[in-house]
C-alpha positions as CSV (number, residue, x, y, z in Angstrom):
1,X,138.4,33.7,42.5
2,X,138.5,37.3,41.3
3,X,135.8,38.3,43.7
4,X,137.7,36.8,46.7
5,X,140.8,38.9,45.7
6,X,138.8,42.2,45.9
7,X,137.6,41.4,49.4
8,X,141.1,40.6,50.6
9,X,142.3,44.0,49.2
10,X,139.6,45.9,51.2
11,X,140.6,44.2,54.4
12,X,144.1,45.5,54.0
13,X,142.8,49.1,53.7
14,X,141.0,48.7,57.1
15,X,144.3,47.9,58.6
16,X,145.9,51.2,57.5
17,X,143.1,53.1,59.2
18,X,144.3,51.8,62.5
19,X,147.7,53.6,62.1
20,X,145.9,56.9,61.6
21,X,144.3,56.4,65.0
22,X,147.8,56.6,66.7
23,X,148.3,60.1,65.3
24,X,145.3,61.2,67.4
25,X,146.9,60.8,70.8
26,X,149.9,63.0,69.7
27,X,147.4,65.8,69.0
28,X,146.1,66.3,72.6
29,X,149.7,66.6,73.9
30,X,150.1,69.8,71.9
31,X,147.3,71.8,73.5
32,X,148.4,70.8,77.0
33,X,151.7,72.6,76.3
34,X,149.9,75.8,75.2
35,X,147.7,76.0,78.3
36,X,150.5,76.7,80.8
37,X,152.0,79.4,78.6
38,X,148.6,81.2,78.3
39,X,148.3,81.3,82.1
40,X,151.7,82.9,82.4
41,X,150.6,85.6,79.9
42,X,147.6,86.5,82.1
43,X,149.6,86.9,85.3
44,X,151.9,89.7,84.0
45,X,148.8,91.6,82.7
46,X,147.1,91.4,86.1
47,X,150.3,92.7,87.7
48,X,150.1,95.9,85.5
49,X,146.9,96.9,87.2
50,X,147.4,96.6,91.0
51,X,143.6,96.3,91.6
52,X,143.2,93.3,89.3
53,X,146.1,91.3,90.7
54,X,144.6,90.2,94.0
55,X,141.4,88.7,92.4
56,X,143.5,87.0,89.7
57,X,145.4,85.1,92.5
58,X,142.1,84.0,94.1
59,X,140.8,82.6,90.9
């Protein structure tokens, strides 16, 4: 009977690992927010040099 109890305890731990998977999707949403802000930073820099601003728009 004691051996059966230990196996039941291990199965409960595998269930907790599932909840850690949900935290994964929330991670990707963060980087997507930073990508637009980084683009806005490159635009003003290209405007400073008049020669570089036309190619930046084409890219």
